[in-house]
C-alpha positions, 0 to 999 in steps of 0.5 A: 338476610343479605348480611348472612349471605355475604358472610357465607360468601366471604367464608367460602372465599377465605376457605378456597384461598386457605386450600389454594395456599396450602396446596400450593406449599405443599407442592413447593415443599415437595419440590424442595425435598426433591432437590434436597434429594438430588443435592448430590448431583449438583455437587458433582456437576459443580466439581466437574466445572472446578476441574475443567477450570483448574485444568484451564489454570494448570495451562495458563501462562500469562498472569492476566490469564491466571487472575481471570481463571482464579476468579472464576474458581472463586466464583465457584468456591466462595460459597462452597468451600471457603478454605479453597476459595481463600486459596485463589484469593491469596493467589490473586492478591499476589498476582494483582501486586505483581501486575501492578494492579492496585484496584484488583488488588484492593478488590481481592482483599475485599473478597477475602474479608468476605471469606473470613466473614463467612467462616465466623473469623470476624476479628481476622475479617475487621483486621484485613478491612483495614488494609483497604485503600478506599481511593484505589477503588472504582465505583462499583468496587465501592459498593463491594466495600460497603456491601462487605461491611455491612456483611461483617456487621450482620455477622457481628450481631448474630455472634453477640447475641444478648448484648443489647447495647452492642447489637444496636450500635452495630444495627445503626452502623450497618444501616448508615452504611447501607444508605451510603452504599446506596449512592454506589449502586445502579438498578443494572446491578444484579443485587440492586433490588435485593439491597434495596429491599434490606433498606426497607426491612426495618421500617413500616410499609411505604410506597417505594417499599411496595414498589421494590417488593412488587419489582423483586417478587416479578423477578423471583417469580420469573427466575429459574431458581438456579442461581446465587442471585435468585436465591439473594433475591428470593431471601430478601423478598421473604424478609420483607413479607416477614416484617410485614407479618405475612408468614405464608409468603415469608415461608414461600420465598424462603423455600424458593431461596432454599431451592436456588441455594441447594442448586447452587451448592451454597453451603452458607444456606440461611434460608434453609436454617430459617425455613427449618425453624419455621417449620418447627414452630408449625409442628412439622419436626420431621421435615425441619430436622430433615432440613437443619441437619442439611444446614449443619452438614453444609456449615461444617464442610464450608466451615462456618462457625457462626452459623454452626452456633445458630444451627445448633440452637434450632437442632436443640429445639428440634431434638427437644421437640423429638424427645417430647414426641417420643415421650408421648409416644411412649405413653401411647404405647404403654396405654395400647399395651395395657388395652392390648393385655385386657384384649388378649384375655377377653380374646383368649375367653372368646376362643375358649367359648368358640371352640365349645361352639365349635363342637356344637356346630360339628355335630349339627353339621353332621346331622345336617349333611345327612338331611342334605344327602336325603334331600340331594337325593330328591332334588336328583329325582326332581331334577330328571323330572324337570328335564324330562319336562323341558324336552317336552315343552321344548318339542311343544315349543317347536310344534307351535313354531311350525303351526304359527308359520303354517298359519302365517303362510295361510294368513298371507295366502288368504290375504292375497287370494281376497285381494286378487279375487276382488281384483279378477271380479272387478276386472272382468266387470269392467271388461264386460262393460267394455264388450257391451259398449263395443258390441253396441258401438258395432251395432250402431255403425251396422245400422248406419251402414258404416261398414269401412269403420267397423273394419278399421275398428276390427282390423287395429290393435289400438284397443288391445294395446290400450287395454294391456296398458290398463291391464298392467297398470291395474296389476302393478297397483294391486300388487304394490298394495299387497307388497308395498315394499317390493321394489325396495326389497328387490333392489336389496338383492341386487348390486348397487350398480345394478339397482332398478331406477323406475321412469316417472310415472311407472309403478313397475317395469317389465323385469320387476313385473315378472318377479312380481309373478314369481313372488305370487308362485308363477315360476313357469316362464310360458305362464308368465309370457301368457300373462304378460303377452310376450314371448317365453324367450323374452321371459327367459332372457329377462330373468337370466339377465336379472339373476346376473345382476344379483348381489347373492347367489344365483341359484338362491335368488328365485327362493329369495324374491319368493319370500320377499315382503312376507306378512306385509298387510 
């Protein structure tokens, strides 16, 4: 069971990795397509830089200045247009001779060898290389000397092709030169890691090779892929992965190198050529053909005779693949045509049958239309009946609503009456009891001859005030029992800053008590004054003051109070 789970997890990890890699490669190739589509823009930018440098060269008076500007023009041209670059090389060889700079002259002879090699003029390059005096070379120029010879012999290997004994001979010589050149390059040199990578491409993996590959990968991954150095580093890294059998990373870094080459307007573009060949092997013929066509156009403009030969071989394979695909498509097309012919006959028979069926259907439709017409007449009559019935139902609904409203009011009225009847009976009973106690108390005092106490008892209003206070408390309690939300609902009718806040222990205050009576249907200020044992003017002033606090129109206030707490039980 654990083995199955482990195998499943491994399968999921591998599938996720493959999907991630496929997605990354698709994005990278899409980026390369975009850069390739904009190659004209990069060419225009380079031409503008060249034009600016040529303007400066025309104004240069000193030979040293012209030597330096020629160097900058050479840097722009040497992988873009070999013929133009050669003109500045020859000019600088002459200037170096006039200045007596033998070291500079040797340096520019090496640049000439590079250009001759890049164009495929290998015999001329070998002859020119013999004119180089190594004794006149500085340390950095010595590395350039070896690097140029390595470049020449690598092109000789490509040019020789199938002559195995010569190929092996030049390979051996190239390897020896690389090991010799390594003594003359430092880690600060821009080509250090790409050069070191070339030393390890023909040997099994080693710790030193892995270290160089890791460093080179770090450099390429951080680069903007915009310079020739970026292109060379990415190409060297791709070759290292190729020799390890890692096709994914080989293809990935070939694409990175091609992006940098196109941005740099490099017309001696090996990376895109190899990538197009790889895409051909993967079956992506269309993209491979676009890439190799760009390579051929660039090689012819440069011109590079050796690369044109190699590109032609790849184009032949792609054209052959195109031919095979076209033949397959033609076979599929012929098969499709036969199927379409058969389907056309079937379609003709089907159309004929359908036409006959349409005739029958037309006759049936006429009968159906007549039946629908009669049905519509009946439906119209039925609709009128339904409309009349709906009107009657509407009237009944309205009557029911009014009855329901009346019942609600009756229920509320009955409920309030029941509550207050019980309250009145209880209050009357309490007062009868209190009167009886009061009578007995006076009787006892008369028997005892306490006349002064009796006068004191009947002359003060303490009893009345106490009874009123108890009466108000009882009224407040029974009213809030019937309408428990009255205070909150009443405050909702007032502005926020005018809301009534009761003191601790209060159920209602005078203002709320007045409108509690209004809620019970007592609107007359005189009756309210009698009930509350105060003057009508006091009641009137209180009502006026409260209406002025209202958040609603004043003329609606009393009616809205009367509706508070409807049907609360």
